[in-house]
C-alpha positions as CSV (number, residue, x, y, z in Angstrom):
1,X,0.0,0.0,0.0
2,X,2.8,2.4,0.8
3,X,4.3,1.8,-2.6
4,X,1.1,2.7,-4.3
5,X,1.0,5.9,-2.3
6,X,4.6,6.8,-3.2
7,X,4.2,5.9,-6.9
8,X,0.8,7.6,-7.2
9,X,2.1,10.8,-5.5
10,X,5.1,10.8,-7.8
11,X,3.1,10.4,-10.9
12,X,0.7,13.1,-9.8
13,X,3.5,15.5,-9.3
14,X,5.0,14.7,-12.7
15,X,1.6,15.1,-14.4
16,X,0.9,18.4,-12.7
17,X,4.4,19.9,-13.2
18,X,4.9,18.8,-16.8
19,X,2.2,21.2,-18.1
20,X,3.5,24.0,-15.9
21,X,7.3,23.7,-15.9
22,X,8.2,21.4,-18.8
23,X,9.3,17.8,-19.0
24,X,12.8,18.1,-17.5
25,X,11.7,19.9,-14.4
26,X,8.7,17.6,-14.0
27,X,11.0,14.5,-13.9
28,X,13.3,16.2,-11.4
29,X,10.3,17.1,-9.2
30,X,9.1,13.5,-9.5
31,X,12.5,12.1,-8.5
32,X,12.6,14.5,-5.5
33,X,9.0,13.5,-4.5
34,X,9.9,9.8,-4.6
35,X,13.1,10.3,-2.7
36,X,11.4,12.3,0.1
37,X,8.6,9.7,0.4
38,X,11.2,6.9,0.6
39,X,13.0,8.8,3.3
40,X,9.8,9.3,5.3
41,X,9.0,5.6,4.8
42,X,12.4,4.6,6.2
43,X,11.8,6.6,9.3
44,X,8.3,5.3,9.7
45,X,9.4,1.7,9.5
46,X,12.6,1.9,11.4
47,X,11.0,0.5,14.6
48,X,7.6,-1.0,14.7
49,X,7.3,-0.5,18.5
50,X,8.3,3.2,18.7
51,X,6.9,6.3,17.0
52,X,9.1,8.1,14.4
53,X,8.4,11.2,16.4
54,X,10.1,10.0,19.6
55,X,13.6,10.8,20.5
56,X,14.6,7.2,20.0
57,X,15.0,7.9,16.3
58,X,18.0,10.1,17.1
59,X,19.8,7.3,19.0
60,X,20.9,5.4,15.9
61,X,23.8,7.4,14.5
62,X,24.4,5.5,11.1
63,X,20.7,5.7,10.4
64,X,20.7,9.4,11.1
65,X,23.7,10.1,9.0
66,X,22.5,8.2,5.9
67,X,19.8,10.6,4.8
68,X,22.1,13.6,5.1
69,X,24.7,11.8,3.1
70,X,22.2,11.1,0.4
71,X,21.1,14.8,0.3
72,X,24.7,16.0,0.2
73,X,25.5,13.5,-2.6
74,X,22.6,14.7,-4.7
75,X,23.2,18.4,-4.1
76,X,25.9,18.8,-6.8
77,X,23.7,17.1,-9.4
78,X,20.8,19.4,-8.7
79,X,23.0,22.5,-8.8
80,X,24.3,21.8,-12.3
């Protein structure tokens, strides 16, 4: 079910933005939408017994560093 939500949201963003901004920007917006939804999904499914809004999420250092590394790795590609 989560995959349908992520995919449907991504396709909706692409469909909306392709008419407004053009095909290249629409695909970029779709990629960003899918990436952010995957990031939210990873936080939501990290621990089935604790909420993603608790401070326990901050206790896992490698898990906390991975999203920031992904964002930093994608920043030069988006800037070009």
